[in-house]
C-alpha positions, 0 to 999 in steps of 0.5 A: 493187147495181145494175150490179155487176160480177164483180171478175174481169173478165179474161174478157169472154166471159162477162159477170157482173153483179148488177142489183137482185136479179137476177143476170145472165149474158151470153154475150159471144162473138157472133162465134162465136155465143156457143159455149162454152169451158171458161173460160165454163163455169167462169165461169158455174158460179163466179157461180151457185154464189155467187148461190145463197148470196147472199140479195141475189140472188133469180133469175138471168137467162142471155142471149146477146149479139148478134142471132143466138142464145143459144148455138150449143154448144161450141167444136167446133174446139177438140174436133176439135184435142184429139181429133186430138192424142189430148189430154184437154182435152176431157174436162176440158171435158165434166166441168165442163160437165156438172156445170154442167148438173146445178147449173142443173137443180137451181138453187133460185132462178128461173133464167130463160134466154132461148132466142132465136135459135140454141140448139144443143148446149151452148146447150141444156145451159145453158138447157133445164134451167132452170126458166124457159125462154123461146123466141121465134119466132126460136128454132131449137133442136137437138141436131145431134151426129150430123152431126158424128160425136158423140152428144147430150150435155150432158143432151140424151139425158135430155131427148129421152128424156122428149119425148113419143112418139118425137119425142126420138129423132127430133130426136136422130138427125136433129138437126132444129132445131125452132121455139118450138111444137115446142120447147115441145112436146118439153119443151125449153122452157116458155114463148113470148114474141114476141122484140119483147117481150125488151127490156121483159121483161128491163128488167122482170125487173131490178126484179120477180120473174119469176113476176109479170113473166112472164105479161104478156109470155107469148104463143101460139107457133103450130102445132106441126109435130111434133104431126101428124107423130107419126102416122108418127114414133112407129111408125117410130122405135119399131123396134128398130134404126137400120136398121129405123127408116130402113126404116120411114121410107122405106116410109111414104107421108109426104114428111116421113118419107122426107126424114127418113130421107135425113137420117139416112142422111147422119149418121155410122152409128157415131154413129147406132147410139150415139145410139139406145142412149144415148136409150133407155138414158137413159130407164130410168137415172133421175136427170139425173146419172146420165144425165150420167155415161153421156154423159161415158163416151160423149163421152170414148170418142167422142174416140177415134172417127174420125168426130168428127174427120172430122165436124168437118172436113167440116161446120166446118173444110174445110166441104165437107160430105162426111165420110167415115165410118168404118165408112161403113154402118149394116150395118158398125157391130157391137154390139161397136162401139156397146158400146164407147162406153158402156165404163167409163173408166180410173181415171185419168178422174175421174167427172163425179159419184163416186156415179154410177160403177157397173154402173147406168150401164153397164148 
């Protein structure tokens, strides 16, 4: 039934409706770049679960309100406050968020994500795991967590670990935002549609199946810059340690490689080393659920790291852009420091996927 809204309209940060045979999810926090809260995650999960069983809903459309982007990620101010207070709210949020990521990845109906504008962190998690992922010339897709003393999550290490060559590791360590062509190259998106055609595409999706509608709107995204940069990205990022990666980047004659090294050196040394380990472990873990379980351990253990609180302070709260990382250099971060992020959580911490608990995730 066209325009039918959820009975629970108390939380307008996510608008849920069924239009024709399409379930429509609109992230509705444009002033916060549609950043995800725990309530939003639960609301989306409830809608998708209901629609999965509803024969009247044949496809799902995810979009963001406003002109700036789909979703800038999780509400990192809330995570900062929780970490500073030694709370557990962030762990609860991540558990439900990662379960949502897996639900989207396994969704049995077409899940159409309009990845227009800014799509970062948690925004990647609710879009790039879908089976119909659309970017535009305005798209800027990134996993920028190392810049706030955190590590790519929401299945980001799974996605980046499967990008061609070492492109994913380059994006994970630098936090670089990529446009449509590079998002397609790296497997973070599947189709390019010019932004000007999105209103028409959306209108048609409410009347017909996506496999009939989409081909009429797909265009060519242009040149993928990262494709030519693989000549230095692949050999440099194949090094065993972050220090060696930086050394190789600085030793090249490529201005872009040296710029990447400088970018990396501005990030949290601890987060960089944990990210390197997480992406490489993710390549060997297998199913997305196993990787999400690993990311949950890393994320929860990051709550006790001083760099998460400091990184959010410097980049988001005070905005002085001068984080004081601890330890301050790559050389000071030991293997034991990195291993602590992958340590099993206490018995009081419920896993994301109970079947994923075990040595396979920690090994």
